[in-house]
C-alpha positions as CSV (number, residue, x, y, z in Angstrom):
1,M,-0.1,0.0,0.0
2,N,1.3,3.4,-1.1
3,M,0.6,5.8,1.7
4,N,1.6,8.8,-0.1
5,S,-0.9,8.8,-2.5
6,S,-3.7,9.0,0.0
7,V,-2.0,11.6,2.3
8,L,-3.9,15.3,2.0
9,S,-2.6,18.6,3.5
10,V,-4.5,20.3,6.2
11,S,-5.8,23.0,3.6
12,Q,-6.8,20.1,1.3
13,L,-9.0,18.7,3.9
14,N,-10.7,21.9,5.0
15,F,-11.4,23.1,1.5
16,Y,-13.0,19.6,1.2
17,I,-15.2,19.9,4.1
18,K,-16.2,23.4,3.3
19,S,-17.4,22.3,-0.1
20,K,-19.5,19.5,1.7
21,F,-20.8,22.4,4.0
22,D,-21.6,25.0,0.9
23,T,-23.2,22.3,-1.4
24,D,-25.8,21.2,1.5
25,K,-29.2,23.0,0.7
26,N,-30.2,22.6,4.2
27,L,-27.3,24.4,5.3
28,S,-27.5,27.5,2.9
29,S,-30.7,29.1,4.6
30,V,-31.0,28.5,8.2
31,Y,-32.9,30.1,11.0
32,L,-32.1,30.0,14.4
33,R,-33.1,31.5,17.7
34,G,-30.4,32.1,20.3
35,E,-29.1,34.1,22.9
36,I,-25.8,36.6,22.0
37,S,-22.4,35.8,24.1
38,N,-18.9,36.9,23.5
39,L,-20.1,39.9,21.4
40,T,-17.0,41.5,19.6
41,D,-18.0,44.9,17.4
42,H,-15.1,45.6,15.3
43,Y,-15.8,49.2,14.7
44,R,-13.1,49.8,12.3
45,S,-13.9,47.1,9.8
46,G,-17.7,47.2,10.9
47,H,-17.7,43.1,11.2
48,I,-19.5,41.6,14.5
49,Y,-18.5,38.2,15.9
50,L,-20.4,36.4,18.6
51,S,-21.7,33.3,19.8
52,L,-25.2,32.1,19.6
53,K,-26.1,29.6,22.6
54,D,-29.4,28.0,24.1
55,E,-29.2,26.2,27.6
56,K,-27.4,23.1,25.8
57,A,-24.8,24.2,22.9
58,A,-23.3,27.2,21.3
59,I,-22.4,28.1,17.7
60,K,-19.8,30.3,16.6
61,A,-21.1,33.4,14.5
62,V,-20.0,36.2,12.3
63,M,-21.9,39.1,10.6
64,F,-20.2,41.0,7.9
65,A,-20.1,44.9,7.6
66,S,-22.3,44.7,4.5
67,N,-25.2,43.0,6.5
68,A,-24.3,44.7,10.2
69,S,-24.9,48.3,8.8
70,R,-28.5,47.3,8.0
71,L,-29.1,46.8,11.6
72,K,-31.3,49.5,13.4
73,F,-30.5,48.6,17.0
74,R,-27.5,47.9,19.1
75,L,-26.6,44.4,20.1
76,K,-25.6,43.3,23.7
77,D,-24.9,40.0,25.2
78,G,-27.8,38.2,26.5
79,M,-29.6,39.5,24.2
80,T,-32.2,36.9,22.5
81,V,-32.3,37.2,18.7
82,L,-33.8,35.8,15.8
83,V,-31.3,35.2,13.0
84,R,-31.2,33.9,9.1
85,G,-28.1,32.9,7.2
86,R,-26.0,29.8,6.4
87,V,-23.4,27.4,8.1
88,S,-19.8,27.1,6.7
89,V,-16.4,26.4,7.2
90,Y,-13.7,29.1,8.1
91,E,-10.9,27.1,6.5
92,T,-8.1,29.2,8.0
93,T,-9.0,27.4,11.5
94,G,-11.3,24.4,10.0
95,Q,-14.1,25.6,12.3
96,Y,-17.7,25.7,11.3
97,Q,-19.5,28.8,11.9
98,F,-22.8,30.5,10.9
99,Y,-22.6,33.5,8.9
100,I,-25.7,36.0,9.6
101,D,-27.1,37.5,6.6
102,D,-30.1,39.2,8.8
103,M,-30.9,39.4,12.6
104,Q,-34.1,40.6,14.4
105,P,-34.8,40.9,18.1
106,D,-36.8,38.1,19.5
107,G,-40.2,39.3,20.7
108,I,-39.9,43.0,19.8
109,G,-39.6,44.7,16.2
110,A,-36.0,45.9,15.6
111,L,-37.4,49.5,15.2
112,N,-39.0,49.5,18.2
113,L,-35.9,47.9,20.2
114,A,-33.7,51.0,18.5
115,F,-36.2,53.4,19.4
116,E,-36.0,52.7,22.9
117,Q,-32.3,52.0,22.9
118,L,-31.5,55.7,21.3
119,K,-34.1,56.7,23.6
120,S,-32.2,55.8,26.9
121,K,-29.2,56.8,25.5
122,L,-30.0,60.7,24.9
123,S,-32.2,60.6,28.1
124,S,-29.5,59.7,30.0
125,E,-27.0,62.7,28.6
126,G,-29.9,64.9,29.4
127,L,-31.1,65.8,25.9
128,F,-34.8,65.5,27.1
129,D,-34.3,67.8,30.2
130,E,-37.2,70.4,31.0
131,E,-34.5,73.0,32.2
132,H,-33.3,73.0,28.4
133,K,-36.4,73.6,26.8
134,K,-36.8,77.1,25.2
135,P,-40.2,79.2,25.5
136,L,-41.9,80.1,22.5
137,P,-41.8,83.7,21.2
138,P,-45.1,84.8,22.0
139,Y,-45.0,87.2,18.7
140,P,-42.9,85.7,16.0
141,K,-42.3,87.8,12.9
142,K,-40.8,85.0,11.1
143,I,-42.4,81.1,11.4
144,G,-39.9,78.2,9.9
145,V,-41.4,75.5,8.5
146,I,-39.6,72.2,7.7
147,T,-42.0,69.3,6.4
148,S,-42.8,67.8,2.9
149,P,-44.0,70.2,0.5
150,T,-46.2,67.9,-1.1
151,G,-48.0,66.5,2.0
152,A,-51.2,67.4,3.9
153,A,-49.1,68.6,6.8
154,V,-47.7,71.6,5.1
155,Q,-51.3,72.6,3.8
156,D,-52.7,72.3,7.3
157,I,-50.0,74.6,8.6
158,F,-50.1,77.2,5.9
159,R,-54.3,77.5,6.1
160,I,-54.0,77.8,10.1
161,L,-51.2,80.4,10.1
162,K,-52.5,82.5,7.4
163,R,-56.0,82.5,9.1
164,R,-54.7,82.9,13.0
165,Y,-51.8,84.9,12.3
166,P,-51.0,86.8,8.6
167,L,-48.7,89.1,10.3
168,G,-46.0,86.3,10.6
169,E,-43.9,85.4,7.7
170,I,-43.9,81.6,6.9
171,V,-40.2,80.6,5.7
172,M,-40.3,77.1,4.3
173,C,-37.5,74.7,3.8
174,P,-39.2,71.9,1.5
175,V,-37.3,68.2,2.7
176,L,-38.2,64.4,2.5
177,V,-40.0,63.2,5.7
178,Q,-39.4,59.4,5.0
179,G,-36.8,57.4,2.8
180,E,-33.0,56.8,3.1
181,N,-32.0,60.5,2.8
182,A,-34.8,62.1,4.9
183,A,-32.9,62.2,8.2
184,T,-29.8,64.1,6.7
185,Q,-31.9,66.9,4.8
186,L,-34.2,67.3,7.9
187,T,-30.9,67.6,10.1
188,E,-29.3,70.2,7.5
189,A,-32.6,72.2,7.6
190,V,-32.7,72.7,11.3
191,E,-28.8,73.8,11.2
192,R,-29.4,76.1,8.2
193,F,-32.3,78.1,10.0
194,N,-29.8,78.5,12.9
195,Y,-27.0,79.5,10.6
196,L,-28.7,81.7,8.8
197,K,-31.0,83.1,11.6
198,C,-34.0,83.5,9.7
199,A,-36.7,82.5,11.7
200,D,-37.9,83.1,15.3
201,V,-39.5,79.6,15.9
202,I,-39.2,76.4,13.6
203,I,-42.2,73.7,13.3
204,I,-40.7,70.4,12.1
205,G,-43.0,67.3,11.4
206,R,-45.0,65.3,8.8
207,G,-48.2,63.7,8.7
208,G,-49.0,60.1,10.2
209,G,-47.7,56.9,9.2
210,S,-46.1,54.0,10.4
211,I,-42.9,53.4,12.7
212,E,-41.1,53.0,9.2
213,D,-42.8,55.8,7.8
214,L,-41.6,58.1,10.8
215,W,-38.3,56.7,11.1
216,A,-36.5,59.7,10.0
217,F,-37.5,61.7,12.8
218,N,-36.1,58.9,15.4
219,D,-32.3,59.7,13.9
220,E,-29.5,60.6,16.4
221,K,-28.1,63.3,14.3
222,L,-31.8,65.0,13.9
223,A,-31.8,64.9,17.8
224,R,-28.6,66.4,18.5
225,A,-29.3,69.1,15.9
226,V,-32.9,70.0,17.6
227,Y,-31.4,70.3,20.8
228,N,-28.6,72.5,19.9
229,S,-30.7,74.9,18.0
230,E,-30.8,78.4,19.2
231,I,-34.2,78.8,17.8
232,P,-37.1,77.1,19.5
233,V,-38.5,74.0,17.7
234,V,-41.7,72.5,17.7
235,S,-42.0,69.1,17.0
236,A,-45.1,67.8,15.2
237,V,-44.7,64.2,14.1
238,G,-47.8,62.2,12.8
239,H,-50.7,62.1,15.0
240,E,-51.6,62.3,18.8
241,T,-50.6,58.7,19.5
242,D,-47.3,58.8,17.6
243,F,-44.1,59.5,19.7
244,T,-40.5,60.1,17.9
245,I,-37.0,61.0,19.3
246,C,-37.5,64.5,17.9
247,D,-40.8,64.9,19.9
248,F,-38.5,64.3,23.2
249,V,-35.7,66.5,22.3
250,A,-37.8,69.5,20.9
251,D,-38.8,72.7,22.8
252,V,-42.6,71.9,22.6
253,R,-44.3,68.8,20.9
254,A,-47.4,69.3,19.2
255,S,-49.9,66.3,18.8
256,T,-50.7,67.2,15.0
257,P,-48.9,69.6,12.4
258,S,-52.0,71.6,12.7
259,A,-51.7,71.9,16.6
260,A,-48.1,73.1,16.1
261,A,-49.3,76.1,13.8
262,E,-51.9,77.0,16.6
263,L,-49.2,76.8,19.2
264,V,-46.8,79.1,17.4
265,S,-49.1,81.9,16.6
266,P,-51.3,84.2,18.5
267,E,-54.7,84.4,17.1
268,I,-55.2,87.7,15.3
269,D,-59.0,88.2,17.0
270,S,-57.3,87.6,20.4
271,M,-54.7,90.1,19.8
272,K,-57.3,92.8,18.8
273,S,-59.2,92.2,21.9
274,D,-56.0,92.7,24.0
275,I,-55.0,95.8,22.1
276,L,-58.7,97.4,22.6
277,Y,-58.0,96.2,26.4
278,Y,-54.9,97.7,27.0
279,Q,-56.1,100.8,24.7
280,K,-59.1,101.3,27.3
281,K,-56.7,100.9,30.6
282,L,-53.9,103.1,29.4
283,Y,-56.8,106.0,28.6
284,S,-58.4,105.5,31.9
285,L,-54.7,105.8,33.6
286,I,-53.8,108.8,31.5
287,T,-57.1,110.5,32.4
288,S,-56.6,109.8,36.2
289,K,-53.0,110.9,36.0
290,I,-54.1,114.0,34.4
291,S,-57.0,114.4,36.8
292,F,-54.4,114.1,40.1
293,E,-51.9,116.6,38.6
294,K,-54.6,119.1,38.3
295,Q,-55.7,118.9,41.8
296,R,-52.1,118.9,42.8
297,L,-51.5,121.8,40.7
298,E,-54.7,123.7,42.5
299,H,-53.4,122.9,45.9
300,L,-49.9,124.5,45.1
301,S,-51.3,127.5,43.5
302,K,-53.4,128.1,47.0
303,S,-50.2,127.9,49.0
304,K,-48.5,130.6,50.7
305,A,-45.5,130.2,48.4
306,L,-47.3,131.6,45.6
307,S,-50.0,133.6,46.9
308,S,-47.9,135.6,49.7
309,P,-44.0,134.9,48.6
310,L,-43.0,138.1,50.6
311,E,-44.3,136.7,53.6
312,I,-42.6,133.8,53.4
313,V,-39.2,135.6,52.9
314,H,-40.1,137.8,55.7
315,N,-40.6,135.0,58.0
316,R,-37.3,133.2,56.8
317,N,-35.6,136.8,57.5
318,M,-36.9,136.6,61.4
319,K,-35.6,133.0,61.8
320,L,-32.2,133.6,60.3
321,D,-31.8,136.4,62.5
322,M,-32.9,134.6,65.6
323,L,-30.5,131.7,64.8
324,T,-27.7,134.3,64.2
325,A,-28.4,135.8,67.6
326,R,-28.3,132.1,69.1
327,M,-25.0,131.3,67.1
328,K,-23.3,134.8,68.4
329,T,-24.7,134.1,72.1
330,A,-23.0,130.4,71.8
331,Y,-19.9,131.8,70.6
332,M,-19.2,134.4,73.1
333,T,-20.0,131.8,75.6
334,T,-17.6,129.3,74.4
335,L,-14.7,131.9,73.7
336,S,-15.3,133.1,77.7
337,D,-14.9,129.5,78.7
338,K,-11.8,128.8,76.4
339,Q,-10.2,132.0,77.9
340,R,-10.7,131.3,81.6
341,N,-9.3,127.7,80.7
342,F,-6.1,129.3,78.9
343,A,-5.3,131.7,81.8
344,S,-5.6,128.9,84.5
345,L,-3.2,126.6,82.3
346,N,-0.8,129.6,81.8
347,A,-0.8,130.0,85.7
348,K,0.1,126.6,86.1
349,L,2.8,126.5,83.4
350,D,4.4,129.9,84.6
351,A,4.5,128.4,88.0
352,L,6.7,125.3,86.7
353,S,9.0,127.7,84.6
354,P,12.4,127.2,85.5
355,L,12.9,131.1,85.3
356,K,10.8,131.4,88.2
357,I,12.7,128.8,90.1
358,L,15.9,130.7,89.5
359,S,14.0,134.3,90.7
360,R,13.4,132.4,94.0
361,G,17.5,132.6,94.5
362,Y,17.9,129.1,92.7
363,S,21.0,128.6,90.0
364,I,22.1,126.1,87.4
365,T,25.7,125.2,87.1
366,E,27.0,124.0,84.0
367,K,30.2,122.9,82.4
368,D,30.5,122.7,78.7
369,N,26.8,123.4,78.2
370,K,25.7,120.3,80.4
371,V,24.2,120.7,83.4
372,I,26.3,119.5,86.4
373,K,24.6,117.1,88.7
374,S,27.3,116.0,91.0
375,V,30.6,116.9,92.7
376,N,32.3,114.2,90.9
377,S,31.5,115.4,87.3
378,V,34.1,118.6,88.0
379,N,37.4,119.0,89.0
380,V,39.8,121.7,90.7
381,D,40.4,124.5,88.4
382,D,37.5,123.6,85.8
383,I,35.8,126.5,84.3
384,I,32.0,126.6,84.9
385,T,29.0,128.5,84.2
386,V,26.7,129.4,87.0
387,R,23.2,130.3,85.7
388,L,21.3,133.3,87.6
389,F,17.8,134.8,87.2
390,D,19.5,137.9,85.6
391,G,22.6,136.5,84.0
392,R,25.5,134.2,84.1
393,L,28.7,134.1,86.0
394,K,31.8,132.4,84.8
395,C,33.6,130.5,87.7
396,V,36.4,128.6,88.7
397,I,36.8,125.6,90.9
398,S,39.2,126.1,93.6
399,E,38.1,123.2,95.9
400,R,35.5,120.2,95.3
401,K,33.7,119.0,98.7
402,A,31.3,116.1,98.9
403,D,28.9,115.4,101.3
404,K,28.2,112.1,103.0
405,N,32.0,111.9,104.4
406,E,33.2,112.4,100.7
407,K,36.8,113.2,100.8
408,N,38.0,116.3,100.2
409,I,40.1,117.4,97.2
C-alpha cells in the first residue's frame, strides 16, 4: 500500500469539508433563535463576531459589515435574537460557524428596540431635560417650517397660520420626510435655519404613518441638531399617539402639525381684543393721572409760596436773625470758657517755669553746656558757668567737697 498517494494537506481537507457544507441545501438558509454571548464589534471593519447559544450548546457566528450596517438596534450580550444565514467552514482554522445575513430581536421589532435604545441613551445625556427647553416667542415675525412640500401637513400649517396670524412670515424649507435621505435633509434644515437666523421659531414634522414611515425623526443626528438649536423648535410628527425622538428633544411637542401651527401663532382676533383692552386701560390711567395732577396744581396755587411769597421771605429772615443771635451767644460763651481755661493753664505752666525757680535764689551750674548734677562731674580749676535769674557767672573751681563723708580734694 502506497500511503503517499492518500495523504492530504490540512488545507485540502478543510477545503473539502467546506465544499460539503456549501453544497448542502439544508445549511444554505437556516433560521436560528439564540442568546448572544462573547460579542465583539469591530468598529473599524464593521464586522460583528459573536456566539449564539441555548441552554445546551453554542455556535460561533459572524455578521459582515455589509449586513451589519443595516441593523437598526444595538447588540449586547444576553439579548435573544432571531437570525437567518448559512453554515460554512472557515478554512484557516477548520472551524465551522454561522454566517448571519439578517437579525431581528426576539419578541420585539428591530425598530422598536432601536427607538428604546436611542431614547435611553439621549435621556441619560440630558437631551430631554425640561430646564433646557426654550419658551416659544409670543409674537414671532418669521415662522420656519420644515416638512414635505407635497404632504397634507404643510397645507394644514399654512392654512392655520394665514387664518390665525397673517402678520407672521412663513419661511418654508422643503425636505424629504421618509426614506433613506430624509434624516440627513431634516438635520441640515435645522442647522441651516440656525446658521442663517431666518426664523424666530421652527415647526418640524409630517403627517401620520407607520413606525417605518416616521423613522427619519428618530435619527440621532437630527435629535442633537434640534437640541443644539438656538431657535425654539416645535415637533409635530404624526398623530397624537405617535411619538418620536424628535418629539422628546424638541422644546415643545405638538400632537399634530395643525396643533403646532396654533401653538406658534397668536390668534389675530385675540390680539385685537388685547389691544382694545390695553387701549382702554391706558386711557383710564392717563385720565386719572391728569385729574390727579390738576388737583395737585390747584393745591399748590393756593399755597403761601405762590399767594404770599414776601411773607415767606420775611418769616425766613426773622428765623435767620434768631439763629444768628443764638449762634453769636453760643460763640461768646464758648470763647469766654476757653479764655478762662487758657489763663488757668498759663498760670500752672508759669509756676513750673525754670525762670520762676531761679527768681527765688536758685541757680543752674553748667560745664560745657551740660548741667552739673554731682561734684564728681568736675575737677579743681575747671571753668564752669553759673546761671542766675538775671545773668550768668564764669567761675573757676578752687575746691571740691562732697557730702556724706566724701573725701575733700
